[in-house]
VEXFI-596401 format. One record per atom (N, C-alpha, C, CB): residue in one letter; z, y, x. Coordinates in steps of 0.05 Angstrom, whole numbers, plus 5000, padded with zeros to 4 digits. Atoms other than C-alpha are relative to their C-alpha. Glycine has a CB too. Example, Ala and Ser with C-alpha at 12.3 -4.5 7.8 and 13.67 -1.06 7.14 Angstrom:
<pts>
a500049765018;a515649105246;a500050245018;a502550014980;s499949764984;s514349795273;s501450224985;s497150095009;
</pts>
This chain:
<pts>
m499849765017;m500250005000;m499950255019;m502749994983;m500449774985;m497950665028;m501850244990;m497150074998;a498649795013;a500951134980;a500549954969;a498550265005;w499450025028;w504051194910;w501150264989;w501949774995;i498849775014;i506151704860;i500549924969;i498050255002;t499350065030;t509251704790;t499050234984;t503149954994;g500949795018;g506552074732;g498249884979;g498750235014;s501750105021;s501752024672;s497049925013;s499750234976;r502650094990;r494551744678;r498350244997;r498949754986;s501449755001;s491652444684;s498750085025;s501750214992;a501349894977;a486952784732;a502050155017;a497850174992;k497949864987;k492853234753;k501649815017;k501750154979;t498350204987;t496952634772;t498449875025;t500949774979;f501750154978;f491052304811;f499450195021;f497349884989;r500549824977;r489752944849;r502650005018;r499350294990;r497649984982;r497052904875;r499749755018;r502850014983;l500350254987;l495752174894;l497750035023;l499349764979;y502349974982;y488952344927;y500950205024;y497350114984;g499349824980;g492352894965;g501649855023;g501850234988;k498650144980;k496452385003;k498449815016;k502149864988;v501850154983;v490551995027;v497150085006;v499949764989;k502649864993;k484652485032;k499750055029;k499750274985;h500449984971;h486152545107;h498549775011;h502550035014;l501450254990;l483351845115;l496750064998;l500949734981;k502949944999;k476051965139;k498049784995;k499450115026;n501850225002;n472751285142;n500649804979;n499849865025;c499450195021;c474250975075;c498550074975;c502949994995;t501650015025;t470950835010;t501749934979;t497749825001;f498250065022;f474450834943;f498349834979;f501150284986;y501350185021;y472450254897;y501850004975;y499749695011;t498449985024;t474950374827;t498749924974;t500850264997;d501350055027;d473750244754;d499150254989;d501949874980;s501449775009;s470650764709;s501950204987;s497949944981;w498149815011;w476951174694;w499150275007;w502849955012;d501149734997;d474751894682;d501250175021;d500250144974;a498449824982;a480152224724;a499149945028;a503249964996;l501050064971;l477751864787;l497550135005;l499649715005;s502749864996;s470652124779;s500250295004;s498249964978;k499549694996;k473352834773;k501150065025;k501750124979;v498649934977;v477352794835;v498749925026;v502649894999;l501250114977;l474052334886;l497450115007;l499849724998;p502649924992;p468152544928;p497849804992;p500050055029;k502150195010;k461652224900;k499049835023;k497650164988;v500750154977;v459651974970;v502049785008;v499650195022;k498050204992;k466051594978;k501049834976;k502450145013;h499050135025;h466851334906;h497949804988;h500750214979;i501750225014;i463850674880;i501349914977;i499449765017;i499050085022;i465050484810;i498849724994;i499550204978;g500950275008;g465049744790;g502249785006;g497449935013;k498050224999;k469049104783;k499849835024;k499849824976;q500750174978;q465548754840;q502050015024;q497250075008;h498249964976;h470049034896;h502850014992;h499450275016;t497149965006;t476449094854;t501449764993;t500450184978;t498850245008;t477848384835;t502249915020;t497849784998;a498050084980;a481448214899;a502550194999;a498750025028;i497949805002;i485548854893;i502049944975;i498650284998;e498550065024;e487548684821;e501549755003;e498349974977;r498850244996;r489247994842;r502650045016;r498249825015;d497949954982;d493848264897;d502250154985;d499150175024;n498249855018;n497048754847;n501549834983;n498650184983;s498750195018;s498448184800;s502249845013;s498049824989;n498150154985;n501747774852;n502650165010;n498649875024;i497949834993;i506048354876;i501850044976;i498950265010;r498449985025;r508348474804;r501749774994;r498350044978;n498750275004;n510047744796;n502249975019;n497949775003;d497950044979;d513747714863;d502350194996;d498750035028;l497849825005;l517748334847;l501849934977;l499050274997;a498450085025;a519748104778;a501749755005;a497949954975;r498550244994;r521847444808;r502550045016;r498449815013;f497449924986;f527047814850;f502450014981;f499750275014;t497849955021;t530947944785;t500749754984;t499150224979;r499850265013;r529847234756;r499649785018;r498149974978;r500350244982;r530446564783;r497549824993;r502549824997;t502350175009;t524246304744;t497850194998;t500649854974;k502449845002;k517246554732;k500550224979;k497549834992;v499449785016;v516647204695;v499249934970;v498450265011;v501050075027;v513346874632;v502049804988;v497049894999;s498450205010;s518846354623;s501950124979;s501549855022;k498249925021;k523646384563;k502749855007;k498949934970;s497650104995;s531146274562;s500549754980;s502050224997;e499450245017;e533945614531;e500750104973;e502349825013;n499349905027;n536946024474;n497550074984;n501850245001;q502349945014;q530046274454;q498549754990;q498450165016;c501550265010;c527145574451;c501649844980;c499349815025;k498450175020;k533045274411;k499850144974;k503149955008;n500149845024;n532245834358;n497449934984;n500350305006;r502550065014;r525145604340;r499949734983;r497949995021;
</pts>
């Protein structure tokens, strides 16, 4: 992870995030078609499409699962015994 920021999914919030990484010169941004990204990223460095984002999304999913597992001893999607008995 290179940078992160909290806020709404607006162009204003993304500008704050981009401000943290715009110093990186030799990089390309592969994103989905979220409108705020097109407004902020330079067109020559911005490629829209799922082809290059699937590995990133897989990594994000694994990180979310691993972080959630720190708080529970089982997988995130598991149910407690009490929930199963009530059915």
